[in-house]
Structure formats: C-alpha cells, structure tokens
C-alpha positions in Angstrom: -8.6 12.1 -16.1 -10.2 15.5 -16.4 -7.7 16.6 -19.0 -8.8 13.9 -21.5 -11.7 16.1 -22.6 -9.3 18.8 -23.6 -7.1 16.3 -25.4 -10.2 15.0 -27.3 -11.3 18.5 -28.2 -7.8 19.3 -29.5 -7.7 16.1 -31.5 -11.2 16.7 -32.9 -10.2 20.2 -34.1 -7.0 19.0 -35.6 -8.8 16.3 -37.4 -11.0 18.9 -39.0 -8.1 20.8 -40.5 -6.3 18.5 -43.0 -7.0 17.6 -45.8 -10.3 19.2 -46.9 -9.5 19.7 -50.6 -8.7 17.4 -53.4 -6.4 17.7 -56.4 -6.9 15.5 -59.5 -3.8 15.2 -61.6 -3.4 14.2 -65.3 -1.3 11.2 -64.2 -4.5 9.8 -62.6 -3.3 10.5 -59.1 -5.6 12.1 -56.5 -4.2 14.1 -53.6 -6.2 15.0 -50.5 -4.7 18.4 -49.5 -5.4 21.8 -48.1 -5.1 24.5 -50.8 -3.4 27.7 -49.5 -3.1 29.7 -52.8 -4.2 29.6 -56.4 -3.1 31.7 -59.3 -3.2 31.5 -63.1 0.0 29.4 -63.3 0.4 27.4 -60.1 -1.3 26.1 -57.0 0.2 25.8 -53.5 -1.1 23.3 -50.9 -0.4 21.4 -47.7 0.1 17.7 -48.3 0.8 14.6 -46.3 2.5 15.0 -42.9 1.9 18.8 -43.2 4.4 19.2 -46.0 4.1 22.4 -48.1 4.0 21.7 -51.8 3.3 23.4 -55.1 2.4 22.3 -58.6 2.0 24.0 -62.0 -1.6 24.4 -63.1 -1.0 22.5 -66.4 -0.4 19.3 -64.4 -3.8 19.6 -62.7 -7.0 18.3 -64.3 -9.4 19.4 -61.5 -9.4 21.3 -58.2 -12.2 20.7 -55.6 -12.3 23.0 -52.5 -14.2 22.1 -49.4 -17.5 23.9 -49.1 -17.1 25.4 -52.6 -17.0 22.3 -54.8 -15.2 22.2 -58.2 -13.4 25.6 -58.8 -11.2 24.5 -61.7 -11.0 21.9 -64.4 -8.6 21.7 -67.4 -11.5 21.9 -70.0 -13.4 24.9 -68.6 -10.7 26.7 -66.7 -11.5 28.6 -63.5 -15.2 28.4 -62.5 -14.8 31.3 -60.0 -13.1 34.6 -60.6 -9.5 35.0 -59.5 -10.4 37.6 -57.0 -13.0 35.3 -55.4 -10.4 32.5 -55.2 -7.8 34.8 -53.6 -10.4 36.0 -51.0 -11.3 32.3 -50.3 -7.6 31.4 -49.9 -6.9 34.3 -47.6 -9.9 33.7 -45.3 -9.2 30.0 -45.2 -5.6 30.6 -44.3 -6.4 33.0 -41.5 -8.9 30.5 -40.1 -6.3 27.8 -40.3 -3.7 29.9 -38.4 -6.3 30.8 -35.7 -7.2 27.1 -35.3 -3.5 26.1 -35.1 -2.9 28.8 -32.5 -6.0 27.6 -30.5 -4.7 24.1 -30.8 -1.3 25.1 -29.3 -3.1 26.9 -26.5 -5.0 23.7 -25.8 -1.8 21.7 -25.7 -0.3 24.1 -23.2 -3.4 23.9 -21.1 -3.3 20.1 -21.3 0.3 20.1 -20.2 -0.5 22.5 -17.3 -3.4 20.3 -16.2 -1.3 17.2 -16.4 1.5 18.8 -14.4 -1.0 19.9 -11.7 -2.5 16.4 -11.6 1.0 14.9 -11.2 1.8 17.4 -8.4 -1.1 15.8 -6.5 0.3 12.3 -6.9 1.1 10.5 -3.6 4.7 9.8 -4.2 5.3 7.6 -1.1 3.7 4.4 -0.2 3.9 1.8 2.5 2.8 -1.8 1.8 2.1 -4.8 4.0 2.3 -8.1 2.3 1.1 -11.5 3.7 3.1 -14.4 2.4 1.2 -17.6 3.1 3.9 -19.7 1.4 7.6 -19.0 1.5 10.4 -21.6 1.1 13.9 -20.9 2.4 16.8 -22.6 4.0 17.9 -22.0 7.7 21.2 -23.3 9.1 21.9 -24.5 12.6 25.0 -25.8 14.4 25.5 -28.7 16.8 28.8 -28.6 18.6 28.8 -31.9 20.5 31.6 -32.5 23.0 31.9 -36.1 21.7 31.3 -35.8 17.9 32.5 -32.2 17.3 30.7 -29.6 15.2 28.1 -30.4 12.6 26.0 -28.1 10.4 22.5 -29.0 9.4 19.8 -27.0 7.6 16.0 -27.0 7.3 14.0 -25.9 4.2 11.2 -24.0 6.0 7.8 -23.7 4.3 6.6 -20.8 6.4 4.0 -18.0 6.6 5.3 -14.5 7.2 4.8 -10.8 6.8 6.9 -8.2 5.0 6.8 -4.4 4.8 7.7 -2.4 1.7 8.4 1.3 1.3 8.2 2.8 -2.2 8.9 6.1 -3.9 7.5 7.3 -7.2 10.3 8.0 -9.7 8.2 8.3 -12.8 4.5 7.5 -13.7 5.4 3.9 -14.4 8.4 3.4 -12.0 8.8 3.1 -8.3 11.9 2.5 -6.2 11.2 0.0 -3.4 12.8 -0.9 -0.1 11.6 -4.1 1.7 12.2 -5.2 5.2 11.3 -8.5 7.0 12.0 -10.1 10.3 11.8 -13.6 11.8 12.8 -15.2 15.1 13.7 -18.8 16.0 14.7 -20.2 19.4 15.2 -23.8 20.3 16.5 -25.5 23.4 17.3 -29.2 23.9 18.1 -30.8 27.2 19.2 -34.5 27.3 20.0 -36.3 30.6 20.8 -39.8 31.5 21.2 -41.2 35.1 22.5 -44.8 35.8 22.5 -46.4 39.3 23.8 -49.9 39.9 24.4 -50.6 43.6 27.2 -48.2 44.6 27.8 -47.2 41.0 26.3 -43.9 39.9 26.8 -42.3 36.5 25.2 -39.1 35.4 25.4 -37.5 31.9 23.6 -34.9 30.0 23.9 -32.0 27.6 22.1 -28.7 27.2 22.0 -27.2 23.7 20.3 -23.9 22.7 20.1 -21.9 19.6 18.8 -18.3 19.2 18.5 -16.9 15.7 17.1 -13.5 14.7 16.8 -12.8 10.9 16.5 -9.3 9.3 15.9 -9.3 5.6 16.5 -6.1 3.5 15.9 -5.6 -0.2 16.3 -2.7 -2.6 14.6 -2.9 -5.9 12.5 -1.4 -8.8 8.8 -1.9 -9.5 7.9 -1.2 -13.2 4.2 -1.0 -14.1 3.1 -2.1 -17.6 0.5 0.8 -17.7 0.3 4.2 -16.1 -1.2 3.3 -12.7 -2.4 7.0 -12.4 -4.9 6.4 -15.2 -5.7 2.7 -14.9 -7.4 1.0 -11.9 -5.7 -2.4 -12.7 -2.2 -2.8 -13.9 0.4 -5.5 -14.0 4.0 -5.0 -13.0 7.4 -6.7 -12.8 10.0 -6.2 -10.0 13.6 -6.9 -9.5 16.2 -6.1 -6.8 19.1 -7.1 -4.7 19.1 -7.7 -1.0 20.8 -9.0 2.1 19.7 -11.1 5.0 21.4 -10.2 8.3 21.4 -12.8 11.1 22.1 -12.3 14.8 22.5 -15.7 16.5 24.0 -17.5 19.5 24.5 -21.2 20.2 25.5 -23.0 23.4 26.5 -26.6 23.9 27.0 -27.4 27.6 28.0 -30.7 29.2 26.0 -30.8 32.4 27.8 -33.4 34.5 31.3 -33.9 33.2 34.1 -31.5 32.5 34.9 -30.8 28.9 38.1 -29.5 27.2 38.6 -25.8 26.9 37.5 -24.6 23.4 38.0 -21.4 21.6 35.7 -21.1 18.6 33.6 -18.7 16.5 30.3 -20.7 16.8 28.1 -17.6 17.0 29.9 -15.8 14.1 29.8 -18.9 12.0 26.0 -19.3 12.6 25.4 -15.7 11.7 27.4 -15.9 8.5 25.6 -19.1 7.3 22.3 -17.3 7.7 23.3 -13.9 6.1 23.2 -14.6 2.4 23.1 -12.1 -0.5 20.0 -12.6 -2.7 19.0 -11.4 -6.1 15.3 -11.5 -7.0 12.9 -11.0 -9.9 9.1 -11.3 -10.0 5.8 -10.0 -11.3 2.3 -9.2 -10.0 -0.8 -7.2 -10.4 -2.2 -4.2 -8.5 -5.8 -2.9 -8.2 -6.3 0.7 -7.1 -9.3 1.5 -5.1 -8.3 5.2 -5.1 -5.2 7.3 -5.0 -4.5 6.3 -1.4 -5.2 2.5 -1.3 -4.5 -0.5 -3.5 -4.6 -4.3 -3.3 -1.7 -6.2 -4.9 -0.4 -9.7 -5.5 3.1 -10.8 -6.3 5.2 -13.8 -7.1 8.9 -13.5 -6.5 11.9 -15.8 -7.2 15.2 -15.2 -5.3 18.6 -16.6 -5.8 20.8 -16.5 -2.7 24.5 -17.3 -2.1 26.3 -17.6 1.3 29.7 -18.4 2.5 31.1 -18.8 6.0 34.3 -20.0 7.8 34.4 -21.9 11.1 37.5 -21.8 13.3 38.1 -23.7 16.5 41.0 -24.5 18.9 40.6 -27.2 21.5 43.0 -27.5 24.5 43.2 -30.9 26.4 46.1 -31.1 28.8 49.2 -30.3 26.7 47.4 -31.2 23.5 46.1 -28.5 21.1 43.8 -29.2 18.2 42.7 -26.7 15.6 40.1 -27.0 12.9 39.0 -24.9 10.0 35.8 -25.4 7.9 34.9 -23.4 4.7 31.2 -23.5 3.8 29.5 -22.2 0.6 25.9 -22.8 -0.5 23.3 -21.3 -2.8 19.6 -21.8 -3.3 16.5 -20.5 -5.2 13.5 -19.6 -3.2 9.9 -18.8 -4.1 7.5 -16.4 -2.4 3.8 -15.8 -3.1 2.2 -12.8 -1.5 -1.0 -10.7 -1.2 -1.0 -7.3 0.4 -2.2 -3.7 0.7 -0.4 -0.5 -0.4 -1.1 2.8 1.4 -0.1 5.9 -0.6 0.7 9.2 0.9 
C-alpha cells in the first residue's frame, strides 16, 4: 500500500497540467486547452486527450492564459507584447516538459515499488477446511450365498476435513489442489442354532466391508478483488477431481459349504466408489495479514461413476456366469469454513 502515495502525487501533478488556458471562438465555442505558442497569425495548443492542435488567429475572439488573464481579444488585439508572449510560451513549455519527465520518473518508481512488493508476496498457501455438512453417496456390496450379489448405497450427511494447497499465478488467481480422506469399516455376523432332540442345525454368515476413500481435486480460485490490497474479498472456484477408493468385502458362510466362486467383488466396490467429479462454487476470504486468512466456501459437485461386476460360480459340473454394468451420477453440496496459511 505504500506506493499509493506516489500514485496520488503523480495523479495530482498530472491533474495540474491540462488544461489551464481557455480559447473563445467566434462560433461561440469555448475550448479548455494549454497554449504552447502564439504568433500574429496563429495559435498552437494542446487540446482534449493531449491532442496537438492549431487555429488561425482570425477565428479566435479571446485568449485567456492561466496566471496572466486575458492576453488577446479580437477588438483590442494583443494586450501583451509579442516578445513577452513568446517568453511566457517558452517558460511554460519548459516547465511542462519537466513536469512530464518527473511524472514518468514517478511512474517508473511506482512500477519498481509494486514489483518489489509483489516479490514479497507469499505465493504458496495451505488451507484446512472444516465441512460441517457434506452430502454424498457411498456404495456397498452384499454377496449372499443364497440371494447372490446386491448393491446398495447410502447418502451420507457427514462432517469431514479437507486440505488445500494453492499457488499464486497472478494477483487475482490461484491454482488449487485439494485432498481429502475418509474411512469406513463394517462387520456383520449373523448366527442361528436350532436343536430339536437329536436334530441340530447351525447356520450363520459373516460379512465385512472395508472402504478407504481418497479425494483429489485440481482447480482455480479467482478473486473478485486484488487480495493483496483488500482485507476482504469474494471469490469463485471451479475444478475437476477424482475420488479413488480402496476396498475389500468378504461374505463367509460359517457352518455350511458354499459353491466355489470367482468374482471381482473388491474391484467392483472400488470402481463404484471412484467417481470423476466436476465442481463450481464461491466464497469469501478475510485476510488478517499476509500470512493468515479466514475463508468460507460453498461448493457444488457433479459426479459420474461406472463399474462392471463379473462372477463365475462352480457347483458340481454346473458353471454359472453373471455380468452387471452399473452407472450412476449425483450432485453433492459442501459447506465449509477454514484457515489459509500463506508462505
């Protein structure tokens, strides 16, 4: 922020240069300008947008110079000698050139200061975001020896944490990389024992599911204002990501034999829980200083997933094969609040 004083000074000096003088024309038009030269037949001046113009003296009804007042009118002619007017023009022109040169020097200094300030920017950041509400679908398998395979899903409303690395590309743009992790393990044991005299029948199953989910996302974070100059700024974000699942499932018949089965249960479970997702969102960030900020975000994600189940069952001389194609998509919503550490 220290360079703002130089910018203000530069602007102030520039504002004092144009257009100090005034030309009154016979067509009733009035032109604010800066007169650079006057002679007995014409006048030269700097006009709107720093354009250099000239006019014949016969078209001018009156000339007013800053600090000198009226120096010419069509009825009385020149009110100052021509030598005096030439000296005035030369001294004013030299002063204008010096001011312009000084202005350019200030602009160079401003650019140098800004560059030095930018060199001190913390380009990397690491953020930790707490998401008190996140809705997403998780798939599970149940491969019953009696009923075969079934797929079911839960829409989890969960609380979780995410980490985000970011790199400054430009003053209003950061490249982001998010990573998240979650773990779920369930085990179900079901037993039944029947005794009737000499008749004894035992049955039971043991089912377990172990699922580890890693979530990765690459995106952009675009700030509405330059966050180097503003303490509070809004932003929008967008990106593409992939969830990668590592899972295993077991379905064991505890007391009776079961047919030999070759299947891809674990691979199928992992594919169902490894969607691609595309997300957009927005939020706001408050900067305590150059090294720490508090931010909030709201993110919408569209995910798509596909998986294929293959199974071959052998029972005596009988062989049974099955193949299931699964596709699904969903839109999820995340709300989060977190801290960014800049370094």
